[in-house]
DSSP file (Angstrom, degrees, kcal/mol; ACC not computed):
  #  RESIDUE AA STRUCTURE BP1 BP2  ACC     N-H-->O    O-->H-N    N-H-->O    O-->H-N    TCO  KAPPA ALPHA  PHI   PSI    X-CA   Y-CA   Z-CA
    1    1 A M              0   0    0      0, 0.0     3,-0.2     0, 0.0     0, 0.0   0.000 360.0 360.0 360.0 -34.6  -13.6  -17.2   43.1
    2    2 A Y    >>  +     0   0    0      1,-0.1     4,-2.1     2,-0.1     3,-0.6   0.079 360.0 124.1-112.2  23.8  -14.4  -17.7   46.8
    3    3 A W  H 3> S+     0   0    0      1,-0.2     4,-3.0     2,-0.2     5,-0.2   0.809  71.1  54.6 -51.6 -38.6  -10.8  -17.7   48.2
    4    4 A T  H 3> S+     0   0    0     -3,-0.2     4,-2.3     1,-0.2    -1,-0.2   0.907 110.8  46.2 -65.2 -39.5  -11.3  -14.8   50.6
    5    5 A E  H <> S+     0   0    0     -3,-0.6     4,-1.7     2,-0.2    -2,-0.2   0.883 114.7  46.7 -73.3 -37.9  -14.3  -16.6   52.2
    6    6 A I  H  X S+     0   0    0     -4,-2.1     4,-2.2     2,-0.2    -2,-0.2   0.938 113.1  49.4 -65.8 -46.4  -12.4  -19.9   52.4
    7    7 A A  H  X S+     0   0    0     -4,-3.0     4,-2.5     1,-0.2    -2,-0.2   0.904 110.9  49.3 -61.4 -43.5   -9.3  -18.2   53.8
    8    8 A A  H  X S+     0   0    0     -4,-2.3     4,-2.1     1,-0.2    -1,-0.2   0.858 110.0  52.2 -63.6 -35.1  -11.4  -16.4   56.5
    9    9 A E  H  X S+     0   0    0     -4,-1.7     4,-2.5     2,-0.2    -1,-0.2   0.912 110.5  47.0 -66.9 -43.6  -13.1  -19.7   57.4
   10   10 A I  H  X S+     0   0    0     -4,-2.2     4,-2.3     2,-0.2    -2,-0.2   0.906 112.1  51.7 -63.6 -43.8   -9.7  -21.4   57.9
   11   11 A Q  H  < S+     0   0    0     -4,-2.5    17,-1.5     2,-0.2     4,-0.3   0.883 113.5  42.5 -62.7 -39.5   -8.5  -18.5   59.9
   12   12 A C  H >< S+     0   0    0     -4,-2.1     3,-1.1    15,-0.2    -2,-0.2   0.876 112.8  53.8 -75.1 -37.3  -11.5  -18.5   62.2
   13   13 A F  H 3< S+     0   0    0     -4,-2.5    -2,-0.2     1,-0.3    -1,-0.2   0.900 109.2  49.5 -61.2 -39.8  -11.3  -22.4   62.4
   14   14 A G  T 3< S+     0   0    0     -4,-2.3    -1,-0.3    -5,-0.1     2,-0.2   0.504 103.4  79.7 -81.5  -2.4   -7.7  -22.2   63.5
   15   15 A A  S <  S-     0   0    0     -3,-1.1     2,-0.3    -4,-0.3    12,-0.1  -0.589  93.0 -94.4-102.3 161.4   -8.5  -19.6   66.2
   16   16 A N     >  -     0   0    0     -2,-0.2     4,-2.1     1,-0.1     5,-0.2  -0.641  33.7-135.4 -71.9 129.1   -9.9  -19.8   69.7
   17   17 A S  H  > S+     0   0    0     -2,-0.3     4,-1.3     1,-0.2    -1,-0.1   0.879 103.3  46.4 -54.6 -47.6  -13.7  -19.2   69.5
   18   18 A I  H  > S+     0   0    0      1,-0.2     4,-1.4     2,-0.2    -1,-0.2   0.896 112.1  49.1 -69.8 -44.1  -13.8  -16.9   72.4
   19   19 A A  H  > S+     0   0    0      1,-0.2     4,-1.2     2,-0.2    -1,-0.2   0.864 105.9  59.9 -64.3 -32.6  -10.8  -14.9   71.3
   20   20 A T  H  <>S+     0   0    0     -4,-2.1     5,-2.5     1,-0.2     6,-0.4   0.855 100.6  56.0 -62.8 -34.8  -12.5  -14.6   67.8
   21   21 A L  H ><5S+     0   0    0     -4,-1.3     3,-1.5     1,-0.2    -1,-0.2   0.916 106.4  48.4 -63.6 -41.2  -15.4  -12.9   69.4
   22   22 A F  H 3<5S+     0   0    0     -4,-1.4    -1,-0.2     1,-0.3    -2,-0.2   0.748 107.1  56.2 -71.2 -23.1  -13.1  -10.3   70.9
   23   23 A R  T ><5S-     0   0    0     -4,-1.2     3,-1.0     3,-0.2    -1,-0.3   0.243 120.4-110.3 -89.7  12.2  -11.5   -9.8   67.4
   24   24 A R  T < 5S-     0   0    0     -3,-1.5    -3,-0.2     1,-0.2    -2,-0.1   0.908  77.5 -47.0  58.4  44.0  -15.0   -9.0   66.0
   25   25 A G  T 3 <S+     0   0    0     -5,-2.5     2,-0.4     1,-0.3    -1,-0.2   0.444 104.3 136.2  82.8   1.1  -15.2  -12.3   64.1
   26   26 A E    <   -     0   0    0     -3,-1.0    -1,-0.3    -6,-0.4    -3,-0.2  -0.654  43.2-145.2 -83.8 134.0  -11.6  -11.9   62.6
   27   27 A G        -     0   0    0     -2,-0.4   -15,-0.2     1,-0.1     2,-0.2  -0.123  25.9 -87.4 -80.9-174.1   -9.5  -15.0   62.6
   28   28 A I        -     0   0    0    -17,-1.5    -1,-0.1     1,-0.1   -14,-0.1  -0.541  53.1 -83.3 -93.2 167.1   -5.8  -15.3   63.1
   29   29 A S     >  -     0   0    0     -2,-0.2     4,-1.9     1,-0.1     5,-0.2  -0.200  33.3-117.0 -68.9 160.6   -3.3  -15.0   60.4
   30   30 A Y  H  > S+     0   0    0      1,-0.2     4,-3.2     2,-0.2     5,-0.2   0.921 116.8  56.7 -62.2 -42.3   -2.4  -18.1   58.2
   31   31 A K  H  > S+     0   0    0      1,-0.2     4,-2.8     2,-0.2    -1,-0.2   0.907 105.8  49.7 -55.4 -41.2    1.2  -17.8   59.6
   32   32 A E  H  > S+     0   0    0      2,-0.2     4,-2.1     1,-0.2    -1,-0.2   0.881 111.7  47.3 -66.1 -39.6   -0.1  -18.1   63.1
   33   33 A V  H  X S+     0   0    0     -4,-1.9     4,-2.2     2,-0.2    -2,-0.2   0.926 113.5  50.6 -64.2 -43.9   -2.2  -21.2   62.2
   34   34 A L  H  X S+     0   0    0     -4,-3.2     4,-2.7     1,-0.2    -2,-0.2   0.933 111.5  45.6 -62.1 -47.5    0.9  -22.7   60.4
   35   35 A T  H  X S+     0   0    0     -4,-2.8     4,-2.5     2,-0.2    -1,-0.2   0.886 110.0  55.0 -70.0 -38.0    3.2  -22.1   63.4
   36   36 A D  H  X S+     0   0    0     -4,-2.1     4,-2.3     2,-0.2    -1,-0.2   0.904 109.7  47.2 -59.4 -43.5    0.5  -23.5   65.9
   37   37 A V  H  X S+     0   0    0     -4,-2.2     4,-2.6     2,-0.2    -2,-0.2   0.956 111.9  51.5 -68.0 -46.8    0.4  -26.7   63.8
   38   38 A C  H  <>S+     0   0    0     -4,-2.7     5,-3.3     1,-0.2     4,-0.3   0.869 109.5  49.0 -51.4 -40.2    4.2  -26.8   63.8
   39   39 A D  H ><5S+     0   0    0     -4,-2.5     3,-1.1     3,-0.2    -1,-0.2   0.918 110.6  50.6 -65.3 -43.6    4.3  -26.4   67.5
   40   40 A N  H 3<5S+     0   0    0     -4,-2.3    -2,-0.2     1,-0.3    -1,-0.2   0.897 114.9  43.0 -59.8 -43.3    1.7  -29.3   67.9
   41   41 A L  T 3<5S-     0   0    0     -4,-2.6    -1,-0.3    -5,-0.2    -2,-0.2   0.384 112.3-118.0 -88.6   5.5    3.7  -31.6   65.6
   42   42 A K  T < 5 +     0   0    0     -3,-1.1     2,-0.3    -4,-0.3    -3,-0.2   0.878  50.1 174.1  64.3  40.3    7.1  -30.6   67.2
   43   43 A V      < -     0   0    0     -5,-3.3     2,-0.7    -6,-0.2    -1,-0.2  -0.598  33.1-127.6 -80.9 132.9    8.4  -29.1   63.8
   44   44 A N        +     0   0    0     -2,-0.3     2,-0.3    13,-0.2    17,-0.1  -0.736  52.5 141.6 -80.7 120.8   11.8  -27.4   64.1
   45   45 A Y        -     0   0    0     -2,-0.7     2,-0.6    12,-0.0     9,-0.1  -0.984  52.9-117.7-154.6 155.0   11.3  -23.9   62.5
   46   46 A N    >   -     0   0    0     -2,-0.3     3,-2.1     1,-0.1     8,-0.1  -0.888  18.8-143.9 -98.4 125.3   12.3  -20.3   63.0
   47   47 A K  T 3  S+     0   0    0     -2,-0.6    -1,-0.1     1,-0.3   -12,-0.1   0.680 100.7  56.6 -69.3 -12.5    9.3  -18.1   63.7
   48   48 A D  T 3  S+     0   0    0      2,-0.0    -1,-0.3     3,-0.0     3,-0.1   0.442  87.8 105.1 -89.7  -1.3   11.0  -15.2   61.7
   49   49 A S  S <  S-     0   0    0     -3,-2.1     2,-0.0     1,-0.1    -4,-0.0  -0.257  83.2 -91.4 -71.2 165.8   11.3  -17.4   58.6
   50   50 A S     >  -     0   0    0      1,-0.1     4,-2.2     4,-0.0     5,-0.2  -0.293  33.1-111.3 -69.9 161.3    9.0  -17.0   55.7
   51   51 A V  H  > S+     0   0    0      1,-0.2     4,-3.4     2,-0.2     5,-0.2   0.914 119.3  55.5 -63.1 -36.9    5.7  -18.9   55.5
   52   52 A E  H  > S+     0   0    0      1,-0.2     4,-1.8     2,-0.2    -1,-0.2   0.880 108.5  46.6 -64.8 -37.7    7.1  -20.9   52.6
   53   53 A T  H  > S+     0   0    0      2,-0.2     4,-1.9     1,-0.2    -1,-0.2   0.892 112.7  49.4 -70.6 -39.7   10.1  -22.0   54.6
   54   54 A I  H  X S+     0   0    0     -4,-2.2     4,-2.5     2,-0.2    -2,-0.2   0.925 110.4  51.8 -64.3 -44.5    8.0  -22.9   57.6
   55   55 A E  H  X S+     0   0    0     -4,-3.4     4,-2.6     1,-0.2    -1,-0.2   0.875 108.2  51.0 -58.0 -36.1    5.7  -24.9   55.2
   56   56 A D  H  X S+     0   0    0     -4,-1.8     4,-2.6    -5,-0.2    -1,-0.2   0.937 109.4  50.4 -68.4 -41.3    8.7  -26.7   53.9
   57   57 A N  H  X S+     0   0    0     -4,-1.9     4,-1.9     1,-0.2    -2,-0.2   0.889 112.4  47.8 -58.5 -42.9    9.8  -27.6   57.4
   58   58 A L  H  X S+     0   0    0     -4,-2.5     4,-2.1     2,-0.2    -1,-0.2   0.884 110.6  50.1 -71.1 -36.1    6.4  -28.9   58.2
   59   59 A L  H  X S+     0   0    0     -4,-2.6     4,-2.5     2,-0.2    -2,-0.2   0.913 110.1  50.4 -66.3 -40.3    6.2  -30.9   55.0
   60   60 A I  H  X S+     0   0    0     -4,-2.6     4,-3.2     1,-0.2     5,-0.2   0.896 109.2  52.0 -65.1 -38.1    9.6  -32.6   55.6
   61   61 A K  H  X S+     0   0    0     -4,-1.9     4,-2.4    -5,-0.2     5,-0.2   0.919 110.5  47.8 -69.1 -37.4    8.5  -33.5   59.2
   62   62 A I  H  X S+     0   0    0     -4,-2.1     4,-2.4     2,-0.2    -2,-0.2   0.929 114.2  46.5 -62.7 -43.7    5.4  -35.1   57.9
   63   63 A V  H  X S+     0   0    0     -4,-2.5     4,-2.6     2,-0.2     5,-0.2   0.940 114.2  48.2 -62.5 -45.9    7.3  -37.0   55.2
   64   64 A R  H  X S+     0   0    0     -4,-3.2     4,-2.5     2,-0.2    -2,-0.2   0.916 111.8  47.9 -61.9 -42.8   10.0  -38.0   57.8
   65   65 A D  H  X S+     0   0    0     -4,-2.4     4,-1.2    -5,-0.2    -1,-0.2   0.931 115.4  46.6 -65.7 -42.5    7.4  -39.2   60.3
   66   66 A A  H  X S+     0   0    0     -4,-2.4     4,-0.5    -5,-0.2    -2,-0.2   0.874 112.3  48.9 -67.9 -35.6    5.5  -41.2   57.5
   67   67 A I  H >< S+     0   0    0     -4,-2.6     3,-1.0     1,-0.2    -1,-0.2   0.906 107.6  55.2 -71.1 -40.4    8.7  -42.7   56.1
   68   68 A E  H 3< S+     0   0    0     -4,-2.5    -1,-0.2     1,-0.3    -2,-0.2   0.828 108.3  49.3 -58.5 -30.5    9.8  -43.8   59.7
   69   69 A K  H 3< S+     0   0    0     -4,-1.2    -1,-0.3    -5,-0.2    -2,-0.2   0.588  92.9 105.0 -88.6 -11.6    6.5  -45.7   60.1
   70   70 A M    <<  -     0   0    0     -3,-1.0     2,-0.1    -4,-0.5    21,-0.1  -0.387  67.3-129.0 -74.3 144.6    6.8  -47.6   56.7
   71   71 A S     >  -     0   0    0     -2,-0.1     4,-2.3     1,-0.1     5,-0.2  -0.338  34.4 -99.0 -78.2 171.7    7.7  -51.2   56.3
   72   72 A T  H  > S+     0   0    0      1,-0.2     4,-2.2     2,-0.2     5,-0.1   0.864 125.5  52.2 -62.0 -36.5   10.5  -52.2   53.9
   73   73 A G  H  > S+     0   0    0      2,-0.2     4,-2.3     1,-0.2    -1,-0.2   0.875 109.5  48.8 -67.0 -39.1    7.9  -53.1   51.3
   74   74 A E  H  > S+     0   0    0      2,-0.2     4,-2.3     1,-0.2    -2,-0.2   0.890 108.8  52.5 -67.8 -41.6    6.3  -49.7   51.6
   75   75 A I  H  X S+     0   0    0     -4,-2.3     4,-2.4     2,-0.2    -2,-0.2   0.944 110.3  48.9 -59.3 -51.0    9.6  -48.0   51.3
   76   76 A K  H  X S+     0   0    0     -4,-2.2     4,-2.5     1,-0.2    -2,-0.2   0.937 111.6  49.8 -54.6 -50.3   10.3  -50.0   48.0
   77   77 A E  H  X S+     0   0    0     -4,-2.3     4,-1.9     1,-0.2    -1,-0.2   0.893 111.5  47.8 -58.6 -42.1    6.9  -49.1   46.6
   78   78 A L  H  X S+     0   0    0     -4,-2.3     4,-1.1     2,-0.2    -1,-0.2   0.857 110.2  52.3 -64.4 -37.6    7.4  -45.4   47.4
   79   79 A A  H  <>S+     0   0    0     -4,-2.4     5,-3.1     1,-0.2     3,-0.3   0.887 110.4  48.0 -62.7 -45.8   10.8  -45.4   45.9
   80   80 A E  H ><5S+     0   0    0     -4,-2.5     3,-1.1     1,-0.2    -2,-0.2   0.869 105.7  58.5 -70.9 -32.7    9.5  -46.9   42.7
   81   81 A S  H 3<5S+     0   0    0     -4,-1.9    -1,-0.2     1,-0.2    -2,-0.2   0.791 112.1  40.8 -68.2 -27.9    6.6  -44.4   42.6
   82   82 A V  T 3<5S-     0   0    0     -4,-1.1    -1,-0.2    -3,-0.3    -2,-0.2   0.297 120.9-104.2-102.9  14.6    9.1  -41.5   42.5
   83   83 A G  T < 5S+     0   0    0     -3,-1.1     2,-0.8    -4,-0.2    -3,-0.2   0.698  70.2 144.1  82.4  16.1   11.5  -43.2   40.1
   84   84 A V      < +     0   0    0     -5,-3.1     2,-0.5    -6,-0.2    -1,-0.2  -0.826  21.4 177.8 -92.3 108.6   14.2  -44.2   42.6
   85   85 A N        +     0   0    0     -2,-0.8     2,-0.3    -3,-0.1    -1,-0.1  -0.632  18.1 148.9-115.6  73.0   15.5  -47.5   41.2
   86   86 A Q        -     0   0    0     -2,-0.5     3,-0.1     1,-0.1    -2,-0.0  -0.748  54.0-126.8 -99.9 149.9   18.3  -48.5   43.6
   87   87 A F  S    S+     0   0    0     -2,-0.3     2,-0.5     1,-0.2    -1,-0.1   0.897 103.8  33.3 -61.0 -38.6   19.2  -52.0   44.4
   88   88 A T  S    S-     0   0    0     -3,-0.0     2,-0.5     2,-0.0    -1,-0.2  -0.983  76.0-168.9-122.5 125.2   18.9  -51.2   48.1
   89   89 A V        -     0   0    0     -2,-0.5     2,-0.2    -3,-0.1   -13,-0.1  -0.954   8.9-179.5-112.6 123.8   16.4  -48.7   49.2
   90   90 A S     >  -     0   0    0     -2,-0.5     4,-1.8   -15,-0.1     5,-0.2  -0.728  41.9-111.4-119.4 171.4   16.4  -47.3   52.7
   91   91 A K  H  > S+     0   0    0     -2,-0.2     4,-2.4     1,-0.2     5,-0.2   0.877 118.5  53.9 -66.1 -34.1   14.4  -44.8   54.8
   92   92 A E  H  > S+     0   0    0      2,-0.2     4,-2.5     1,-0.2    -1,-0.2   0.877 108.5  48.4 -64.8 -41.7   17.4  -42.5   54.8
   93   93 A L  H  > S+     0   0    0      2,-0.2     4,-1.6     1,-0.2    -1,-0.2   0.865 113.1  47.6 -68.0 -34.2   17.7  -42.5   51.0
   94   94 A M  H  X S+     0   0    0     -4,-1.8     4,-2.4     2,-0.2    -2,-0.2   0.894 111.3  49.0 -68.9 -43.8   14.0  -41.9   50.7
   95   95 A L  H  X S+     0   0    0     -4,-2.4     4,-2.3     1,-0.2    -2,-0.2   0.935 113.3  49.5 -63.4 -46.9   14.0  -39.0   53.2
   96   96 A G  H  X S+     0   0    0     -4,-2.5     4,-2.2     1,-0.2    -1,-0.2   0.865 107.6  54.2 -59.3 -38.2   17.0  -37.5   51.3
   97   97 A T  H  X S+     0   0    0     -4,-1.6     4,-2.2     2,-0.2    -1,-0.2   0.935 112.1  43.2 -64.5 -47.9   15.2  -37.9   48.0
   98   98 A F  H  X S+     0   0    0     -4,-2.4     4,-2.6     1,-0.2    -2,-0.2   0.848 110.6  55.0 -76.3 -26.5   12.2  -35.9   49.2
   99   99 A Q  H  X S+     0   0    0     -4,-2.3     4,-2.0    -5,-0.2    -1,-0.2   0.919 110.7  47.1 -61.3 -43.3   14.4  -33.3   50.9
  100  100 A A  H  X S+     0   0    0     -4,-2.2     4,-2.0     2,-0.2    -2,-0.2   0.880 111.7  50.4 -66.7 -39.2   16.1  -32.8   47.5
  101  101 A I  H  X S+     0   0    0     -4,-2.2     4,-1.1     2,-0.2     5,-0.3   0.942 113.5  44.1 -61.5 -50.8   12.8  -32.6   45.7
  102  102 A F  H  X S+     0   0    0     -4,-2.6     4,-2.2     1,-0.2    -2,-0.2   0.836 111.0  54.8 -64.8 -33.4   11.4  -30.0   48.1
  103  103 A K  H  < S+     0   0    0     -4,-2.0    -1,-0.2     1,-0.2    -2,-0.2   0.887 106.9  53.3 -67.4 -41.1   14.7  -28.1   48.0
  104  104 A A  H  < S-     0   0    0     -4,-2.0    -1,-0.2    -5,-0.2    -2,-0.2   0.767 143.5 -34.9 -70.5 -22.2   14.4  -27.9   44.2
  105  105 A G  H  < S-     0   0    0     -4,-1.1     3,-0.5    -3,-0.2     4,-0.3   0.444  83.7-106.3 174.3  17.4   11.0  -26.5   44.1
  106  106 A G  S >X S-     0   0    0     -4,-2.2     3,-1.7    -5,-0.3     4,-0.8  -0.202  74.1 -29.5  74.8-164.4    8.6  -27.7   46.9
  107  107 A F  H 3> S+     0   0    0      1,-0.3     4,-1.7     2,-0.2     3,-0.5   0.773 129.4  67.0 -66.4 -26.0    5.7  -30.1   46.6
  108  108 A K  H 3> S+     0   0    0     -3,-0.5     4,-1.9     1,-0.2    -1,-0.3   0.816  96.0  59.6 -61.0 -26.8    5.0  -29.1   43.0
  109  109 A S  H <> S+     0   0    0     -3,-1.7     4,-2.8    -4,-0.3    -1,-0.2   0.851 101.7  52.5 -65.8 -38.3    8.4  -30.7   42.2
  110  110 A Y  H  X S+     0   0    0     -4,-0.8     4,-3.2    -3,-0.5    -1,-0.2   0.910 107.0  52.9 -66.9 -39.8    7.2  -34.1   43.6
  111  111 A R  H  X S+     0   0    0     -4,-1.7     4,-0.9     1,-0.2    -2,-0.2   0.922 112.1  44.6 -62.1 -41.3    4.1  -33.9   41.4
  112  112 A K  H >X S+     0   0    0     -4,-1.9     4,-1.5     1,-0.2     3,-0.6   0.922 114.7  48.7 -67.4 -40.9    6.3  -33.4   38.3
  113  113 A C  H 3< S+     0   0    0     -4,-2.8     6,-0.3     1,-0.2    -2,-0.2   0.902 107.2  54.9 -63.9 -39.6    8.7  -36.1   39.4
  114  114 A S  H 3< S+     0   0    0     -4,-3.2    -1,-0.2     1,-0.2    -2,-0.2   0.757 111.8  45.3 -67.9 -20.1    5.9  -38.5   40.0
  115  115 A M  H << S+     0   0    0     -4,-0.9    -1,-0.2    -3,-0.6    -2,-0.2   0.738 125.7  32.0 -91.1 -27.0    4.7  -37.9   36.4
  116  116 A N    ><  -     0   0    0     -4,-1.5     3,-2.5    -5,-0.1    -1,-0.3  -0.759  69.2-170.3-133.1  84.5    8.2  -38.2   35.0
  117  117 A P  G >  S+     0   0    0      0, 0.0     3,-1.4     0, 0.0    -1,-0.1   0.689  79.3  70.8 -52.9 -24.0   10.4  -40.6   37.0
  118  118 A R  G 3  S+     0   0    0      1,-0.3    -5,-0.1     3,-0.1   -35,-0.1   0.611  81.2  74.0 -76.0  -3.9   13.6  -39.6   35.2
  119  119 A L  G <  S+     0   0    0     -3,-2.5     2,-0.6    -6,-0.3    -1,-0.3   0.668  88.4  70.4 -78.5 -11.8   13.6  -36.3   37.0
  120  120 A V    <         0   0    0     -3,-1.4    -1,-0.1    -4,-0.2   -23,-0.0  -0.915 360.0 360.0-105.7 121.7   14.6  -38.0   40.2
  121  121 A A              0   0    0     -2,-0.6    -1,-0.1   -37,-0.1   -36,-0.1   0.465 360.0 360.0 -81.0 360.0   18.1  -39.4   40.2
């Protein structure tokens, strides 16, 4: 119901306050906020790609960084939570699993898989 006000607030929040004054209170585009975040996190992306593709690259980077910091026990727990029941679970296997999930349909695929572990091979 209030999505336009929320979007405007995010766009202004993501912008430079002084620059926003010169834009008459208008914030920057969502894509610009997204690419700024990607630049800060050192995400590999093509600025000419769609917002969805850039979001996918950001999501994979966040997942990759999180998996890299996990202990063996945390990796095993994550694998079990998404239905990966391998004898040996590695960081590489889990990253590949999430990349396949995102490629199949983005984060909403993860939500479906986490509800039905048989969807992840």
